[in-house]
C-alpha positions as CSV (number, residue, x, y, z in Angstrom):
1,M,-53.9,25.2,-46.1
2,D,-55.5,28.3,-44.6
3,T,-53.9,30.5,-42.1
4,A,-56.1,29.4,-39.2
5,T,-55.1,25.7,-39.7
6,Q,-51.5,26.6,-39.9
7,E,-51.7,28.6,-36.6
8,R,-53.4,25.7,-34.8
9,T,-50.9,23.3,-36.1
10,Q,-48.0,25.6,-34.9
11,E,-49.7,26.0,-31.5
12,R,-50.1,22.2,-31.1
13,T,-46.5,21.7,-32.2
14,A,-45.3,24.3,-29.8
15,R,-47.3,22.8,-26.9
16,T,-46.1,19.3,-27.7
17,F,-42.5,20.6,-27.9
18,E,-42.9,22.5,-24.5
19,Q,-44.4,19.4,-22.9
20,T,-41.7,17.2,-24.2
21,A,-39.0,19.6,-23.2
22,A,-40.6,20.0,-19.7
23,A,-40.8,16.2,-19.3
24,G,-37.2,15.8,-20.5
25,S,-35.9,18.5,-18.1
26,E,-37.8,17.0,-15.2
27,A,-36.4,13.5,-16.1
28,A,-32.9,15.0,-16.3
29,A,-33.4,16.7,-12.9
30,V,-34.5,13.4,-11.3
31,S,-31.6,11.6,-12.9
32,L,-29.1,14.2,-11.6
33,G,-30.7,14.0,-8.1
34,V,-30.4,10.2,-8.1
35,T,-26.8,10.3,-9.4
36,Q,-25.9,12.9,-6.7
37,R,-27.3,10.7,-3.9
38,L,-25.5,7.6,-5.3
39,I,-22.2,9.5,-5.5
40,G,-22.8,10.8,-1.9
41,S,-23.4,7.2,-0.6
42,L,-20.3,5.8,-2.4
43,T,-18.2,8.7,-1.2
44,E,-19.2,8.1,2.4
45,L,-18.3,4.5,2.0
46,S,-14.9,5.4,0.6
47,V,-14.2,7.8,3.4
48,M,-15.2,5.2,6.0
49,A,-13.0,2.6,4.3
50,A,-10.0,5.0,4.4
51,K,-10.7,5.8,8.1
52,E,-11.0,2.1,8.9
53,N,-7.8,1.3,7.0
54,T,-6.0,4.0,9.1
55,R,-7.5,2.8,12.3
56,L,-6.5,-0.8,11.5
57,A,-2.9,0.2,10.6
58,A,-2.6,2.1,13.8
59,E,-3.8,-0.8,15.9
60,L,-1.6,-3.2,14.1
61,Q,1.4,-0.9,14.6
62,T,0.6,-0.7,18.3
63,A,0.5,-4.5,18.6
64,A,3.8,-4.7,16.7
65,L,5.4,-2.2,19.0
66,D,4.2,-4.1,22.0
67,A,5.7,-7.3,20.5
68,L,9.0,-5.4,19.9
69,H,9.1,-4.2,23.5
70,D,8.5,-7.8,24.6
71,T,11.3,-9.0,22.4
72,Q,13.7,-6.5,23.8
73,S,12.7,-7.5,27.3
74,A,13.3,-11.1,26.5
75,A,16.8,-10.3,25.1
76,L,17.6,-8.5,28.4
77,R,16.3,-11.5,30.4
78,W,18.6,-13.8,28.4
79,Q,21.8,-11.9,29.4
80,P,21.8,-13.2,33.0
81,L,21.2,-16.7,31.8
82,W,24.8,-17.0,30.5
83,A,25.9,-17.2,34.1
84,D,23.9,-20.5,34.3
85,A,25.7,-21.9,31.3
86,F,28.0,-23.9,33.7
87,D,24.9,-25.7,35.1
88,P,23.5,-27.2,31.9
89,M,20.2,-28.5,33.4
90,R,19.4,-25.1,34.9
91,F,20.4,-23.4,31.7
92,Y,18.2,-25.7,29.6
93,Q,15.3,-25.3,32.0
94,R,15.4,-21.5,32.0
95,G,16.0,-21.5,28.2
96,L,13.0,-23.7,27.7
97,A,10.8,-21.5,30.0
98,E,11.9,-18.4,28.1
99,T,11.2,-20.1,24.8
100,L,7.7,-21.1,25.9
101,D,7.1,-17.6,27.1
102,S,8.3,-16.1,23.8
103,T,6.1,-18.5,21.9
104,E,3.1,-17.5,24.0
105,R,3.8,-13.8,23.3
106,A,4.1,-14.5,19.6
107,L,0.8,-16.4,19.6
108,H,-0.8,-13.6,21.5
109,L,0.4,-11.1,18.8
110,I,-1.0,-13.4,16.1
111,S,-4.3,-13.6,18.0
112,T,-4.5,-9.8,18.4
113,S,-3.7,-9.2,14.8
114,A,-6.4,-11.7,13.7
115,R,-8.9,-10.1,16.1
116,L,-8.2,-6.6,14.8
117,M,-8.6,-7.8,11.2
118,V,-11.9,-9.5,11.9
119,Q,-13.2,-6.4,13.7
120,A,-12.2,-4.2,10.8
121,A,-13.8,-6.6,8.3
122,D,-17.0,-6.6,10.4
123,R,-17.1,-2.8,10.5
124,M,-16.5,-2.6,6.7
125,Q,-19.2,-5.2,6.0
126,S,-21.7,-3.3,8.1
127,A,-20.9,0.0,6.3
128,A,-21.1,-1.7,2.9
129,T,-24.4,-3.2,3.8
130,D,-25.8,0.1,4.9
131,T,-24.5,1.8,1.8
132,G,-26.0,-0.9,-0.4
133,Q,-29.4,-0.4,1.3
134,R,-29.2,3.4,0.8
135,I,-28.3,2.8,-2.9
136,R,-31.2,0.4,-3.3
137,E,-33.6,2.9,-1.8
138,T,-32.2,5.7,-3.9
139,L,-32.6,3.7,-7.1
140,H,-36.1,2.6,-6.1
141,N,-37.2,6.1,-5.3
142,G,-35.5,7.4,-8.4
143,T,-37.3,4.9,-10.6
144,A,-40.6,5.9,-9.1
145,Q,-39.9,9.6,-9.6
146,M,-38.8,9.0,-13.2
147,R,-42.0,7.1,-13.9
148,E,-44.0,9.9,-12.4
149,A,-42.1,12.5,-14.4
150,T,-42.7,10.7,-17.7
151,R,-46.4,10.3,-17.1
152,R,-47.0,14.0,-17.0
């Protein structure tokens, strides 16, 4: 082979290598960008989940403290009932009324806890749906960018 042919072959090889390297680096850059956006979306979801968990715990503790306060109040209301122990019908009537009132408060606590859990689940579902949509868009755009990068 003569020198001119060798030089042309080397130039074509160098050009091909440069194009391949450029396409590879562009593909890597697109891949890194997509990965960074995905991690960002998932991190936002994790932070939101932690905040929601904290919020739910605080609301449940508040409801539990309210129930504890009601229980203490009921115990204080029971003390004067012992004076009625000598009149059994009155004692039973007041005891029954107090029991029904306590049951109502317990059911209210259960209802409040269930409502708080449903609200928290709804907020988490909404956040997860939004994150899923962002991830879908990121992957769709990343795929388009990757195709474009490999065509060059």
